[in-house]
Steps between C-alpha positions, in 0.01 A plus 500: 500500500662155535714628786191608694326174412796301634515687830124466551524127425776449758307698761160337452638148465696522826291754697830620646723807505809492271733307733243233579375495140835422336573247771167325450545458123847356578686755293882474542611731781134584537518670839803705402341613173164561664674714760558760228123532463487603866827689554539648151193724517648666812781643290257603228258658746787684673539743210150461355344649816736796470387566142138466614571769760619729220174442313291578808693822554437608141125459551526765771748707300264503200187599691680782685707601193827459689703431185323760286726784386820330619767281343370144533851349528589728792160435658544123480859511628392715795225250584743206493699664778207629708358357824161457333614189318553318831146580612330409172704180463394388847139580409519283185635202698232546769216512247623191312557304822160601638323375186687169518431464873126492426540183294432389144128578474465794740837652413647410161177434308314797646790741436555378143128508418511871583843595366506319164163625363576848635838488327333430165241775549765761589718387212216534250433855623865596446499329156195699389664825608825408327336403170291818486803732514583674167784316328447173688498305171880518477527322835260228389711453187820471706341252740320270258684515167660161427881514488600146417873573505488507881412130506862415417633736768613301811423801719132469408477140619709563812268781605194290416620198700554694820180701455282192442625318808483809720161627392335156531673435837669190358819347634447629853281228651186714505321309224581169670332634814198628307483168318481322835193712580340428160183289509500165321190614313691781329658410165862613490552568124206737455574683827865542397396648166255739668764610752773552240268693268377712791856592590584578137182708471613730780844537338341587166276758666802651677667547162194682367506717813866603473614522137213703342525761776878513477505563125206740520690714751831486314674248725503197270879470481537529877247224563634269229856509626446462874531205736195403705615693809596808301175486307280462807661746740672752273330522161138436595496771770622744232225372275230555763627854555425579135167317488180696575378372837832320537488494880178297480608260228846467654340410831277242328793348313719460808201374699441220251872420514465481878217246474701292255813518714324401824321208333839377376658556842232276650603222262866544589451483878244217501743204442691570822177530699370173354827326591486621861138391519556151357847413630517679837123513565512872573180704512454702184501833683830414671650393167391825333646706786837323506544493121392863482767604750769302315395642164499853641855452629617355167367807321703745709832454310326600175360810669835590658666464157285797395688722746841454334648791310479497125240477228215262443731213399687514830181519705345201322816288465400238758146475365627463144735214592230314693251544216742340254573206729141436605279636224701407193677182614359332810128520416534348149728225638252396769217518246700274268544248783123497561434432131754216498350360820155468341613380158777261601451394863125509564444366148152346460393611846585858409307491172200344677510788748505751214185350348315420823140626464616721212268589213796618294751215523869475415529257207796298373651796316470709814674228701788486254526879504510507882752216521744600226446838336424719803801386708728540198391856421497615863847350557630662180368842603638454851842413356495804270398721795781360716762555229375852427504584872858376542600676181361833621620480862819293513815668375682296236210263430498417125239677286311189390171678437547806272366836608188608311387856446139602517366653181369852549130519433317833473134445407268773378168315467341157474554291188307196377733235646460657844120492471514130412729435799270693735194305387686169521643566847172630639304201372754242617591651836198695621246281322676185618518626857129577509406171335716270714416681823129470420538129423696436819237668716214330312646151544570561868145624557356191334719271709392679818133466404547131423669437837209663679 
């Protein structure tokens, strides 16, 4: 939340892209650091567009039952080394670039106004189907039962740090760009809360879509022990094979993933287009075309890696390395720099920008939290992540962080503590999202009426 707030503050205060923004606030090595917000997303997008192509293919594969009745591992491995991935990947880059070429209002806003609500509607449909399967209660118990022992597990916080920055598009310059487009009449704190809760709401819904169905169809252990790629492209296709009407619900699920992936891809490509527009004065359509071609070329090594001999690990080796470098290390580091920039370099000007025209203002405690506590905790988590990464991947690196084993959990129903957690999470997350979104839109409508 404070990371997003910081990036929005930098963007709106400077009305510049990342390079110009850090230079304008006179941050040390501002242009060099801001350059990451333009160049960094290229490396992220390079493999992200490839994964998006996989998702698009699985929409088609679900509707036409291409993976039904076959081994899902073999099916996925065959796809990774098929010509179709080149075609679909190019299509993903073209669609994203075309949306961005149309501009902020006609392209980005119009696309997101369609994709995001549609995503929620499709997700709710899949959730209803999942929860109505016999035996779904065990999946709800697995998903929502509090297991406090995991809070002292470093792996939990490492996974959470990378996930938060990636899912909110933090640390990649995108939020600085969107902040530069943000109206002065919009209050930053309340909008940040609404955005964060909206993102968390979709994640919570996704959990209710996956885990109840998995346990209902006897695949709870497979789902619980898989990585995100294995879960999405290996386990879930098996799950949809067993589910009545699985081709339909599988198609819906991968379609909503497609909408989410393309909306994120738009955020990743936008910083480079904004830089070309502001610094080189290129036309937006030219910027979208050139960046699209470069991003398409950068994605080819990740596709070609899928043609190597070997299992899934060999075919995804390049993608896995880049995800560790970018997703788990680089994004949190850039996000930390943005937080420090607001709290320590912009100082009073930064806090004034946070509270400009805001109904919900950041008080003294919030300022102290942003200046001291947030940088400390983000840096600590980044340091733990870096040590754990070196420990796992560099031969001979000392085992500073001990290995932790996950406790096996085999639920059979829903107990009282889980019910309390469900009610608490639903009220805080879904209720908060609805409340803050309503308030944001209400205040903006009143301001528009007053200006007229």
